KOLKOL-284785 format. One record per residue (C-alpha): residue number from 1; residue in three letters; chain; x, y, z. Coordinates in Angstrom, 1 decimal, always signed. Layout:
N
ATOM  doza  marti  lumvo       x       y       z
ATOM   NUM    ala      A       X       Y       Z
...
//
This chain:
115
ATOM  doza  marti  lumvo       x       y       z
ATOM     1    met      A    +6.5   -25.7    -6.3
ATOM     2    asn      A    +3.2   -27.1    -4.9
ATOM     3    ala      A    +1.3   -24.1    -6.3
ATOM     4    ile      A    +2.6   -24.9    -9.8
ATOM     5    asp      A    +1.3   -28.4    -9.5
ATOM     6    lys      A    -2.2   -27.0    -8.8
ATOM     7    ala      A    -2.4   -24.8   -11.9
ATOM     8    pro      A    -5.6   -25.2   -13.9
ATOM     9    ile      A    -5.2   -26.2   -17.5
ATOM    10    asp      A    -7.7   -23.8   -19.1
ATOM    11    lys      A    -7.6   -20.7   -16.9
ATOM    12    pro      A    -5.1   -17.9   -16.2
ATOM    13    tyr      A    -3.2   -18.6   -12.9
ATOM    14    phe      A    -1.6   -16.3   -10.3
ATOM    15    val      A    +0.5   -17.5    -7.4
ATOM    16    phe      A    +0.7   -15.4    -4.2
ATOM    17    ile      A    +3.3   -16.2    -1.5
ATOM    18    asp      A    +3.6   -14.2    +1.7
ATOM    19    ile      A    +6.9   -14.4    +3.4
ATOM    20    asn      A    +5.5   -13.1    +6.7
ATOM    21    ala      A    +8.8   -11.7    +8.0
ATOM    22    pro      A    +9.3    -8.7   +10.3
ATOM    23    arg      A    +9.9    -5.5    +8.3
ATOM    24    gly      A   +13.6    -4.8    +8.0
ATOM    25    ala      A   +14.6    -8.5    +8.9
ATOM    26    asp      A   +16.2    -8.9    +5.5
ATOM    27    ala      A   +16.5    -5.7    +3.4
ATOM    28    asp      A   +17.5    -7.8    +0.3
ATOM    29    trp      A   +14.6   -10.3    +0.4
ATOM    30    gln      A   +13.4    -9.2    -3.0
ATOM    31    ala      A   +16.8    -9.8    -4.6
ATOM    32    asp      A   +16.9   -13.2    -2.8
ATOM    33    val      A   +13.5   -14.1    -4.3
ATOM    34    gln      A   +14.6   -13.0    -7.8
ATOM    35    arg      A   +17.7   -15.2    -7.5
ATOM    36    trp      A   +15.4   -18.1    -6.5
ATOM    37    met      A   +13.0   -17.5    -9.4
ATOM    38    asn      A   +16.0   -17.4   -11.8
ATOM    39    arg      A   +16.8   -21.0   -10.9
ATOM    40    leu      A   +13.5   -22.2   -12.3
ATOM    41    pro      A   +13.4   -23.2   -16.0
ATOM    42    ala      A   +12.9   -20.2   -18.3
ATOM    43    pro      A    +9.6   -20.4   -20.1
ATOM    44    thr      A    +9.6   -20.4   -23.9
ATOM    45    glu      A    +6.9   -20.1   -26.5
ATOM    46    ala      A    +7.0   -23.9   -27.0
ATOM    47    ala      A    +7.1   -24.5   -23.2
ATOM    48    pro      A    +5.2   -21.6   -21.6
ATOM    49    asp      A    +4.9   -21.1   -17.8
ATOM    50    val      A    +1.7   -22.3   -16.1
ATOM    51    phe      A    +1.3   -19.0   -14.2
ATOM    52    asp      A    +0.7   -15.5   -15.4
ATOM    53    ala      A    +2.3   -13.9   -12.5
ATOM    54    thr      A    +3.8   -14.7    -9.1
ATOM    55    tyr      A    +3.4   -12.1    -6.3
ATOM    56    ile      A    +5.7   -12.4    -3.3
ATOM    57    thr      A    +4.5   -10.2    -0.5
ATOM    58    asn      A    +5.6    -9.3    +3.0
ATOM    59    phe      A    +2.5    -8.0    +4.8
ATOM    60    ser      A    +3.0    -8.7    +8.5
ATOM    61    pro      A    +1.3    -6.0   +10.6
ATOM    62    his      A    +1.2    -8.3   +13.6
ATOM    63    tyr      A    +4.9    -7.6   +14.1
ATOM    64    asp      A    +4.1    -3.9   +14.6
ATOM    65    ala      A    +2.6    -4.5   +18.0
ATOM    66    asp      A    +1.1    -1.2   +19.2
ATOM    67    asp      A    +2.6    +0.9   +16.4
ATOM    68    ile      A    +0.5    +1.9   +13.4
ATOM    69    ser      A    +1.2    -0.5   +10.6
ATOM    70    ser      A    +2.6    +1.0    +7.4
ATOM    71    gly      A    +1.6    -1.7    +5.0
ATOM    72    gly      A    +4.2    -4.0    +3.5
ATOM    73    thr      A    +6.4    -4.7    +0.5
ATOM    74    trp      A    +5.9    -6.9    -2.5
ATOM    75    leu      A    +7.6    -8.1    -5.7
ATOM    76    val      A    +5.9    -9.4    -8.9
ATOM    77    val      A    +7.5   -11.9   -11.3
ATOM    78    arg      A    +5.8   -12.2   -14.7
ATOM    79    pro      A    +7.0   -14.7   -17.3
ATOM    80    arg      A    +7.3   -13.7   -20.9
ATOM    81    tyr      A    +5.4   -16.8   -22.1
ATOM    82    thr      A    +2.3   -18.1   -20.3
ATOM    83    arg      A    +0.0   -21.0   -21.0
ATOM    84    ile      A    -3.2   -19.0   -20.8
ATOM    85    pro      A    -2.6   -15.3   -21.3
ATOM    86    leu      A    -5.0   -12.8   -19.6
ATOM    87    gln      A    -7.7   -11.3   -21.8
ATOM    88    his      A    -7.5    -8.0   -19.8
ATOM    89    asp      A    -4.3    -6.8   -18.1
ATOM    90    phe      A    -5.5    -5.9   -14.6
ATOM    91    gln      A    -2.0    -5.6   -13.2
ATOM    92    pro      A    -2.3    -1.8   -12.6
ATOM    93    glu      A    -5.4    -2.4   -10.5
ATOM    94    leu      A    -3.8    -5.2    -8.6
ATOM    95    met      A    -0.6    -3.1    -8.0
ATOM    96    gln      A    -2.8    -0.3    -6.7
ATOM    97    ala      A    -4.5    -2.7    -4.2
ATOM    98    leu      A    -1.1    -4.0    -3.0
ATOM    99    asn      A    +0.2    -0.5    -2.5
ATOM   100    ala      A    -2.9    +0.4    -0.5
ATOM   101    tyr      A    -2.8    -2.7    +1.7
ATOM   102    gly      A    -3.1    -1.6    +5.3
ATOM   103    arg      A    -4.1    +2.0    +4.5
ATOM   104    val      A    -6.9    +3.3    +6.6
ATOM   105    pro      A    -8.8    +6.1    +4.8
ATOM   106    ala      A    -9.7    +9.4    +6.6
ATOM   107    phe      A   -13.3   +10.0    +7.5
ATOM   108    ala      A   -15.1   +13.2    +8.4
ATOM   109    glu      A   -17.1   +13.4   +11.7
ATOM   110    asp      A   -20.3   +12.7    +9.7
ATOM   111    gly      A   -18.8    +9.5    +8.4
ATOM   112    ala      A   -18.1   +10.8    +4.8
ATOM   113    leu      A   -14.9    +9.4    +3.2
ATOM   114    leu      A   -12.3   +12.2    +2.9
ATOM   115    asp      A    -9.9   +10.5    +0.6
//
C-alpha cells in the first residue's frame, strides 16, 4: 500500500515486491497473492489504477547454501485500466529478464559467450 502512495502522477508506474521465501516454503504463494490483490478495489475507466503492473517475485538464492541456484518464481498482475498507459509494451522483455534471473551463461575457454 505504501508503494501506491508513491506513484507519480504523470509517469507509468510499476511495483515490484520480493517475498524472499525459501523455494517450496509455500507452493501456493501465487494463489495467495492473487487472492490478496483481488481484495483491492477494481480499477475502472473512471477510476484507473495508479500502477501499470505489479510484479511479485520470489528470488532468494541465499537459501540455496552451497547448491547451484536455479532462479526463482514470479507473478505479474496487470490492471485493465491504468492512469498512465505505457507507450511501448515492454512486458515480453521484462518477462524474459525475470525468467533468466540467476542464469549463468556458458563461456568457451577463450572467454567467448556460448549461449
